[in-house]
DRENTI-775633 format. One record per residue (C-alpha): residue in three letters; x negated, y negated, z. Coordinates in steps of 0.5 Angstrom, whole numbers, always signed. Layout:
BEGIN
+-----+-------+-------+-------+
!  aa !    xx !    yy !    zz !
+-----+-------+-------+-------+
! ALA !     X !     Y !     Z !
...
+-----+-------+-------+-------+
END
This chain:
BEGIN
+-----+-------+-------+-------+
!  aa !    xx !    yy !    zz !
+-----+-------+-------+-------+
! MET !   +27 !   +15 !   +15 !
! LEU !   +25 !    +7 !   +14 !
! GLN !   +30 !    +5 !   +20 !
! ASN !   +25 !    +8 !   +25 !
! ILE !   +20 !    +3 !   +23 !
! PRO !   +19 !    -2 !   +28 !
! ASN !   +22 !    -9 !   +26 !
! ILE !   +23 !    -7 !   +19 !
! LYS !   +29 !   -12 !   +16 !
! HIS !   +34 !   -12 !   +11 !
! LEU !   +35 !    -5 !   +10 !
! ASP !   +42 !    -6 !    +9 !
! LYS !   +41 !   -10 !    +2 !
! GLY !   +40 !    -5 !    -2 !
! ASN !   +33 !    -7 !    -5 !
! PHE !   +27 !    -3 !    -6 !
! PHE !   +22 !    -4 !    +0 !
! LEU !   +15 !    -7 !    +0 !
! LEU !    +8 !    -6 !    +3 !
! ALA !    +4 !   -12 !    +1 !
! GLY !    -2 !   -17 !    +4 !
! PRO !    -9 !   -18 !    +3 !
! CYS !   -13 !   -12 !    +1 !
! VAL !   -18 !   -12 !    +7 !
! VAL !   -17 !   -17 !   +14 !
! GLU !   -22 !   -22 !   +12 !
! SER !   -20 !   -27 !   +17 !
! GLU !   -14 !   -29 !   +21 !
! GLU !   -13 !   -35 !   +17 !
! ILE !   -12 !   -32 !   +11 !
! CYS !    -8 !   -26 !   +14 !
! PHE !    -3 !   -31 !   +17 !
! GLU !    -3 !   -35 !   +10 !
! ILE !    -1 !   -29 !    +6 !
! ALA !    +4 !   -27 !   +11 !
! GLU !    +8 !   -33 !   +12 !
! LYS !    +9 !   -34 !    +4 !
! ILE !   +11 !   -26 !    +4 !
! LYS !   +16 !   -27 !   +10 !
! THR !   +19 !   -33 !    +7 !
! VAL !   +20 !   -30 !    +0 !
! THR !   +22 !   -23 !    +3 !
! ASP !   +27 !   -26 !    +8 !
! LYS !   +30 !   -31 !    +2 !
! LEU !   +31 !   -25 !    -3 !
! GLY !   +33 !   -19 !    +3 !
! ILE !   +27 !   -15 !    +2 !
! PRO !   +25 !   -10 !    +7 !
! TRP !   +17 !   -12 !    +8 !
! ILE !   +11 !    -8 !   +12 !
! PHE !    +5 !   -13 !   +12 !
! LYS !    -1 !    -9 !    +9 !
! ALA !    -8 !   -10 !   +11 !
! SER !   -14 !    -5 !   +12 !
! TYR !   -18 !    -7 !   +18 !
! ARG !   -24 !    -3 !   +14 !
! LYS !   -26 !    -1 !    +7 !
! ALA !   -30 !    +5 !    +7 !
! ASN !   -29 !    +6 !    +0 !
! ARG !   -34 !    +1 !    -4 !
! SER !   -38 !    +2 !   -10 !
! ARG !   -44 !    -1 !    -7 !
! LEU !   -48 !    -1 !    +0 !
! ASP !   -48 !    -9 !    +0 !
! SER !   -40 !    -9 !    -1 !
! PHE !   -36 !   -13 !    +4 !
! THR !   -33 !    -7 !    +9 !
! GLY !   -29 !   -11 !   +14 !
! ILE !   -30 !   -16 !   +20 !
! GLY !   -31 !   -10 !   +25 !
! ASP !   -26 !    -5 !   +27 !
! ILE !   -22 !    -7 !   +33 !
! GLU !   -23 !   -15 !   +31 !
! GLY !   -19 !   -13 !   +25 !
! LEU !   -14 !    -9 !   +28 !
! LYS !   -13 !   -14 !   +33 !
! ILE !   -11 !   -19 !   +28 !
! LEU !    -7 !   -14 !   +24 !
! ALA !    -3 !   -13 !   +31 !
! LYS !    -3 !   -21 !   +32 !
! VAL !    +0 !   -22 !   +25 !
! GLY !    +6 !   -16 !   +26 !
! LYS !    +8 !   -20 !   +33 !
! HIS !    +8 !   -27 !   +30 !
! PHE !   +12 !   -25 !   +24 !
! ASN !   +16 !   -20 !   +28 !
! VAL !   +14 !   -15 !   +22 !
! PRO !   +11 !    -8 !   +22 !
! THR !    +4 !    -7 !   +19 !
! VAL !    +1 !    -1 !   +15 !
! THR !    -7 !    +0 !   +15 !
! ASP !   -11 !    +5 !   +12 !
! ILE !   -15 !   +10 !   +16 !
! HIS !   -21 !   +14 !   +13 !
! ALA !   -23 !   +20 !   +18 !
! HIS !   -19 !   +24 !   +23 !
! GLU !   -22 !   +20 !   +29 !
! GLU !   -19 !   +13 !   +27 !
! ALA !   -12 !   +16 !   +27 !
! ALA !   -11 !   +15 !   +35 !
! MET !   -15 !    +8 !   +35 !
! ALA !   -11 !    +5 !   +29 !
! ALA !    -4 !    +8 !   +32 !
! GLU !    -5 !    +3 !   +38 !
! TYR !    -4 !    -3 !   +33 !
! ALA !    -1 !    -1 !   +27 !
! ASP !    +6 !    +2 !   +25 !
! VAL !    +5 !    +6 !   +19 !
! LEU !    -2 !   +10 !   +18 !
! GLN !    -4 !   +10 !   +10 !
! ILE !    -8 !   +16 !    +7 !
! PRO !   -13 !   +13 !    +2 !
! ALA !   -12 !   +17 !    -5 !
! PHE !   -19 !   +20 !    -5 !
! LEU !   -17 !   +23 !    +2 !
! CYS !   -10 !   +25 !    +1 !
! ARG !   -13 !   +33 !    +1 !
! GLN !   -17 !   +32 !    +8 !
! THR !   -13 !   +36 !   +12 !
! ASP !   -16 !   +34 !   +19 !
! LEU !   -14 !   +27 !   +17 !
! LEU !    -7 !   +28 !   +15 !
! VAL !    -6 !   +32 !   +21 !
! ALA !    -9 !   +27 !   +26 !
! ALA !    -5 !   +22 !   +23 !
! ALA !    +2 !   +26 !   +24 !
! MET !    +0 !   +27 !   +31 !
! THR !    +0 !   +20 !   +33 !
! GLY !    +8 !   +20 !   +31 !
! LYS !    +7 !   +14 !   +26 !
! HIS !   +10 !   +14 !   +19 !
! VAL !    +5 !   +16 !   +15 !
! ASN !    +4 !   +14 !    +7 !
! ILE !    +0 !   +18 !    +3 !
! LYS !    -3 !   +16 !    -3 !
! LYS !    -3 !   +21 !    -9 !
! GLY !   -10 !   +22 !   -11 !
! GLN !   -12 !   +19 !   -18 !
! PHE !   -14 !   +27 !   -20 !
! LEU !    -8 !   +30 !   -17 !
! SER !    -1 !   +32 !   -21 !
! ALA !    +5 !   +29 !   -17 !
! GLU !    +7 !   +36 !   -16 !
! SER !    +1 !   +38 !   -12 !
! MET !    +3 !   +32 !    -7 !
! LYS !    +8 !   +37 !    -4 !
! PHE !    +2 !   +40 !    +0 !
! ALA !    +0 !   +34 !    +3 !
! VAL !    +7 !   +33 !    +5 !
! ASP !    +8 !   +40 !    +8 !
! LYS !    +1 !   +38 !   +12 !
! VAL !    +4 !   +32 !   +16 !
! ARG !   +11 !   +36 !   +17 !
! GLU !    +8 !   +42 !   +19 !
! SER !    +4 !   +38 !   +24 !
! GLY !   +11 !   +36 !   +27 !
! ASN !   +12 !   +29 !   +24 !
! GLU !   +18 !   +28 !   +19 !
! ASN !   +16 !   +21 !   +17 !
! VAL !   +12 !   +21 !   +11 !
! MET !   +12 !   +17 !    +5 !
! LEU !    +8 !   +18 !    -2 !
! THR !    +5 !   +13 !    -6 !
! GLU !    +3 !   +13 !   -14 !
! ARG !    -3 !    +9 !   -16 !
! GLY !    -5 !   +12 !   -23 !
! THR !    -9 !   +18 !   -25 !
! PHE !   -16 !   +17 !   -28 !
! LEU !   -16 !   +16 !   -36 !
! GLY !   -23 !   +18 !   -37 !
! TYR !   -29 !   +14 !   -33 !
! GLN !   -26 !    +7 !   -33 !
! ASP !   -19 !    +7 !   -33 !
! LEU !   -12 !    +9 !   -30 !
! VAL !    -6 !   +11 !   -33 !
! VAL !    +1 !   +11 !   -30 !
! ASP !    +5 !   +17 !   -31 !
! TYR !   +12 !   +15 !   -29 !
! ARG !   +15 !   +22 !   -29 !
! GLY !   +11 !   +23 !   -22 !
! ILE !   +16 !   +18 !   -19 !
! PRO !   +22 !   +23 !   -19 !
! GLU !   +18 !   +29 !   -18 !
! MET !   +15 !   +26 !   -12 !
! GLN !   +22 !   +24 !    -9 !
! LYS !   +24 !   +32 !   -10 !
! ASN !   +20 !   +32 !    -3 !
! ASN !   +26 !   +28 !    +0 !
! VAL !   +21 !   +22 !    +2 !
! PRO !   +21 !   +15 !    +0 !
! VAL !   +16 !   +14 !    -6 !
! ILE !   +12 !    +8 !    -7 !
! MET !    +9 !    +5 !   -13 !
! ASP !    +2 !    +2 !   -12 !
! ILE !    +2 !    -4 !   -17 !
! THR !    -5 !    -7 !   -16 !
! HIS !    -9 !    -1 !   -15 !
! SER !    -6 !    +2 !   -21 !
! LEU !    -9 !    -3 !   -25 !
! GLN !   -16 !    -2 !   -23 !
! GLN !   -22 !    -1 !   -28 !
! PRO !   -27 !    +3 !   -23 !
! ASN !   -34 !    +5 !   -24 !
! GLN !   -36 !    -1 !   -28 !
! THR !   -44 !    -1 !   -29 !
! SER !   -44 !    -8 !   -24 !
! GLY !   -42 !    -4 !   -18 !
! VAL !   -36 !    -8 !   -18 !
! THR !   -29 !    -5 !   -20 !
! GLY !   -25 !    -9 !   -25 !
! GLY !   -18 !   -10 !   -26 !
! ARG !   -12 !   -12 !   -31 !
! PRO !    -8 !   -17 !   -26 !
! ASP !    -4 !   -19 !   -33 !
! LEU !    +0 !   -13 !   -33 !
! ILE !    +2 !   -13 !   -26 !
! GLY !    +9 !   -15 !   -28 !
! THR !    +9 !    -9 !   -33 !
! ILE !    +8 !    -4 !   -28 !
! ALA !   +12 !    -7 !   -23 !
! LYS !   +18 !    -8 !   -27 !
! ALA !   +18 !    -1 !   -30 !
! ALA !   +17 !    +2 !   -23 !
! ILE !   +23 !    -1 !   -21 !
! ALA !   +27 !    +1 !   -27 !
! VAL !   +25 !    +8 !   -26 !
! GLY !   +28 !    +8 !   -19 !
! ALA !   +22 !    +7 !   -14 !
! ASP !   +24 !    +7 !    -7 !
! GLY !   +18 !    +2 !    -5 !
! ILE !   +13 !    -3 !    -8 !
! PHE !    +6 !    -4 !    -6 !
! LEU !    +1 !    -9 !    -8 !
! GLU !    -4 !   -14 !    -6 !
! THR !    -4 !   -21 !    -6 !
! HIS !    -9 !   -27 !    -4 !
! PRO !    -9 !   -34 !    -5 !
! ASN !   -15 !   -34 !    -9 !
! PRO !   -16 !   -27 !   -12 !
! ALA !   -23 !   -29 !   -15 !
! LYS !   -26 !   -30 !    -8 !
! ALA !   -22 !   -24 !    -5 !
! LYS !   -28 !   -20 !    -1 !
! SER !   -25 !   -14 !    -4 !
! ASP !   -21 !   -12 !   -10 !
! GLY !   -20 !   -19 !   -12 !
! ALA !   -20 !   -17 !   -20 !
! ASN !   -13 !   -13 !   -19 !
! MET !   -10 !   -17 !   -14 !
! LEU !    -3 !   -22 !   -15 !
! HIS !    -4 !   -29 !   -14 !
! LEU !    +0 !   -31 !    -8 !
! ASP !    +3 !   -37 !   -13 !
! HIS !    +6 !   -32 !   -17 !
! PHE !    +9 !   -27 !   -12 !
! GLU !   +16 !   -30 !   -11 !
! LYS !   +17 !   -30 !   -19 !
! LEU !   +15 !   -23 !   -19 !
! MET !   +20 !   -21 !   -13 !
! THR !   +25 !   -25 !   -16 !
! ASP !   +25 !   -21 !   -23 !
! LEU !   +24 !   -14 !   -19 !
! VAL !   +30 !   -16 !   -15 !
! LYS !   +34 !   -17 !   -21 !
! ILE !   +32 !   -10 !   -24 !
! ARG !   +34 !    -7 !   -18 !
! LYS !   +41 !   -10 !   -18 !
! ALA !   +42 !    -8 !   -25 !
! ILE !   +40 !    +0 !   -24 !
! MET !   +44 !    +1 !   -18 !
+-----+-------+-------+-------+
END
């Protein structure tokens, strides 16, 4: 399936694939800085990579939270990164009317976890013909994601991926059940582990989501060890100043070391 994604490279290396970039398009400069670093590392290690950045963040705790620089401007920057680095791109969509718009600029459309049961959204994404990455809701079992996959397939699109991103444990924490990775793979789709969002600590009284970035390596290594097909993570040169999800991001300086470790684990289990 991944062979159908435009400009994806290194599929013959036997590595996991990677969806990585900033949480949201903050500026062209930040996107290019992050993309340049990721491209250097993934080319060096032979990791297939899809650049990730949301053109808009619709799910924020507070009204005054940063949501984006404008839909079309954000999408144009996303497309510019893809063209400049000759790499495929992925971005979130939040409503069915956004699917066709985003599909003009991105290679993969991502369904946010909170929206993974929204039939109109899944069908609209499927109808674009693009690859569709569906994040498992924090409130759903791995088994139940079969029905989300079916909605895309029954709309005429076989290019589906699923992403594990943790399950609610109480109100302010998430836990990863690694049994969900092989369970979702029973749908004959690639299964991705979203490392950074699994370490969020939502529903803080400040209205700003917290996180445990110190556990990024732990979650990522375990995911590769149990056979995840892909890894999703958000990274930034200065997470403390990132405009979205900085509390659980990987510092860009730590990216190469983590990828090197994960490639070693992947080789050990093959």
